[in-house]
C-alpha positions in Angstrom: -4.0 44.7 -29.9 -1.5 41.9 -29.1 -1.3 40.2 -25.7 2.2 40.0 -24.4 2.8 36.8 -22.4 5.5 36.5 -19.8 8.3 34.0 -20.4 7.8 30.6 -18.8 10.7 31.1 -16.3 9.4 34.4 -15.2 5.9 32.9 -14.7 7.4 30.0 -12.8 9.3 32.4 -10.5 6.0 34.3 -9.9 4.2 31.1 -9.0 6.9 30.0 -6.6 6.9 33.4 -4.9 3.1 33.2 -4.6 3.5 29.8 -3.0 6.0 31.1 -0.5 3.9 34.1 0.3 0.9 31.9 1.1 3.1 29.5 3.2 4.4 32.4 5.3 1.0 34.0 5.7 1.8 37.1 3.6 -0.5 36.5 0.7 -1.9 39.6 -1.0 -5.2 37.8 -1.5 -5.5 36.8 2.2 -5.2 33.1 1.2 -4.6 30.9 4.3 -4.5 27.4 2.9 -2.0 26.2 0.3 -3.8 24.8 -2.7 -3.3 25.0 -6.4 -6.3 27.3 -6.8 -5.0 29.6 -4.0 -1.5 29.9 -5.6 -3.1 30.5 -8.9 -5.3 33.3 -7.5 -2.2 34.8 -5.7 -0.2 34.8 -8.9 -3.2 36.0 -11.0 -3.4 33.0 -13.3 -5.7 30.1 -13.7 -5.4 26.8 -11.9 -5.4 25.0 -15.2 -2.2 26.9 -16.2 -0.4 25.4 -13.2 -1.8 21.9 -13.9 -1.1 22.0 -17.6 2.2 24.0 -17.9 3.9 23.9 -14.5 3.7 20.3 -13.2 6.8 21.0 -11.0 4.9 23.9 -9.3 1.9 21.6 -8.8 4.1 19.0 -7.3 5.7 21.6 -5.0 2.2 22.6 -3.8 1.3 18.9 -3.2 4.5 18.5 -1.2 3.6 21.4 1.0 0.2 19.9 1.5 1.8 16.5 2.4 0.2 14.9 -0.7 3.3 14.5 -2.9 2.7 11.9 -5.6 6.2 10.6 -5.0 5.6 10.2 -1.2 2.3 8.5 -1.9 3.9 6.2 -4.4 6.7 5.4 -2.0 4.3 4.6 0.8 2.2 2.4 -1.5 5.3 0.7 -2.7 6.4 0.0 0.9 2.9 -1.3 1.7 3.0 -3.5 -1.4 6.4 -5.0 -0.3 5.1 -5.7 3.2 2.0 -7.4 1.8 4.1 -9.5 -0.6 6.3 -10.5 2.3 3.2 -11.5 4.3 1.9 -13.5 1.3 5.3 -15.2 1.0 5.3 -16.2 4.7 1.7 -17.4 4.4 2.5 -19.6 1.4 5.4 -21.1 3.3 3.1 -21.8 6.3 0.5 -23.4 4.0 3.2 -25.6 2.5 4.4 -26.7 5.9 0.8 -27.4 7.0 0.1 -29.5 3.9 3.2 -31.5 4.6 2.0 -32.1 8.2 -1.5 -33.0 7.0 0.1 -35.6 4.6 2.2 -37.0 7.4 -0.8 -37.2 9.8 -2.9 -38.8 7.1 -0.3 -41.5 6.6 0.0 -42.1 10.4 -3.8 -42.2 10.6 -4.0 -44.9 7.9 -1.4 -47.0 9.8 -3.4 -46.6 13.1 -6.7 -47.5 11.3 -5.1 -50.6 9.9 -3.7 -51.5 13.3 -7.1 -50.9 14.9 -8.7 -53.3 12.4 -6.2 -56.0 13.2 -6.7 -55.6 16.9 -10.5 -55.7 16.5 -10.2 -58.9 14.4 -8.1 -60.5 17.1 -10.5 -59.5 19.8 -13.4 -61.0 17.9 -11.6 -64.2 17.2 -13.0 -67.0 19.5 -9.6 -68.6 19.7 -8.2 -65.6 21.5 -8.2 -65.5 25.3 -8.5 -62.2 27.1 -5.8 -61.6 29.8 -7.9 -59.2 31.8 -8.2 -59.9 35.4 
């Protein structure tokens, strides 16, 4: 006894028809939710067959579910770009702040030195205070 298998294109067509029947609420198996397992039951095959031999059908099912791997990849790619842009902006801000800190440190050194000179002059007995 030999088992006759259907050609791949015929099987793919059956799987797409099963997917469309479930989407329109006309499934023979009373499936309501579009999943790979539901499409497999509707078409009379195993879910593993869809996963292993019909990745385009599996992707079509994920698209109907709103979980397309392409869509997820694109969203993650956009998020990554946004985060990279935030990182770039933060690095620029850090660079600017470091430059300001260096400038303030230099100014602070000048003021400290000036303060020392003024204190030394104030403590000098030869200096006369002009306060009234």
